[in-house]
Wavefront OBJ file of the C-alpha trace (Angstrom):
o trace
v 9.353 -15.043 6.196
v 6.893 -12.297 7.110
v 3.206 -12.199 6.317
v 2.059 -9.098 4.473
v -1.677 -8.428 4.641
v -3.199 -6.209 1.976
v -6.642 -4.782 2.777
v -8.471 -3.912 -0.415
v -11.765 -4.163 -2.275
v -12.889 -4.599 -5.856
v -12.922 -1.691 -8.304
v -10.458 0.352 -6.246
v -7.955 2.106 -8.499
v -5.738 3.122 -5.577
v -5.705 -0.486 -4.396
v -4.678 -1.790 -7.809
v -1.842 0.739 -8.063
v -0.684 -0.073 -4.530
v -0.701 -3.819 -5.258
v 1.376 -3.254 -8.410
v 3.844 -1.176 -6.390
v 4.000 -3.798 -3.655
v 4.638 -6.678 -6.038
v 7.419 -4.723 -7.773
v 9.426 -4.183 -4.582
v 12.250 -6.558 -3.682
v 11.398 -6.037 0.004
v 8.147 -7.956 -0.547
v 9.871 -10.925 -2.168
v 9.944 -14.010 0.043
v 6.997 -12.799 2.086
v 3.564 -14.379 2.152
v 0.985 -11.972 0.756
v -2.608 -12.270 1.907
v -5.295 -10.047 0.386
v -8.481 -9.316 2.288
v -11.533 -7.761 0.659
v -12.946 -5.486 3.357
v -16.334 -5.271 1.604
v -17.044 -8.880 2.562
v -17.073 -8.183 6.305
v -18.963 -5.395 8.088
v -16.348 -5.061 10.847
v -13.489 -4.824 8.361
v -15.457 -2.357 6.270
v -15.962 -0.159 9.336
v -12.281 -0.393 10.271
v -10.666 -0.088 6.830
v -13.285 1.084 4.329
v -12.161 4.710 4.228
v -8.440 3.921 4.599
v -7.825 1.319 1.890
v -5.499 0.296 0.555
v -3.836 -0.696 3.811
v -0.682 -2.809 4.036
v -0.047 -4.554 7.350
v 2.825 -6.526 8.812
v 1.971 -7.720 12.299
v 0.544 -4.752 14.177
v 2.159 -2.164 11.875
v -0.078 -0.642 9.202
v 0.501 1.709 6.303
v -2.678 3.273 4.970
v -3.428 5.237 1.837
v -2.290 7.527 0.467
v 1.253 6.305 -0.064
v 3.611 6.086 -3.006
v 6.066 3.350 -3.959
v 8.974 5.067 -2.191
v 7.036 5.377 1.059
v 5.914 1.760 0.780
v 9.470 0.604 0.157
v 10.833 2.433 3.209
v 7.976 1.113 5.326
v 8.637 -2.472 4.206
v 12.351 -2.097 4.933
v 11.409 -1.228 8.484
v 8.653 -3.759 9.143
v 8.946 -6.676 6.722
l 1 2 3 4 5 6 7 8 9 10 11 12 13 14 15 16 17 18 19 20 21 22 23 24 25 26 27 28 29 30 31 32 33 34 35 36 37 38 39 40 41 42 43 44 45 46 47 48 49 50 51 52 53 54 55 56 57 58 59 60 61 62 63 64 65 66 67 68 69 70 71 72 73 74 75 76 77 78 79
């Protein structure tokens, strides 16, 4: 089982759409999903604030913008 990390923040429409897309994909099933609000940490905000939403598996990251098809192909490769 892989860990999927989802970097996000509140009131982010792109983040909400990306989370919906992620949860709908069979490639995400059976994985542990951890969400991290980047606004709660200055270092994370500096690293991810302009790139969210970001999906990470290990060292691999997929940053916005992406659509469901791109996310699905990325998960097939890394998750």
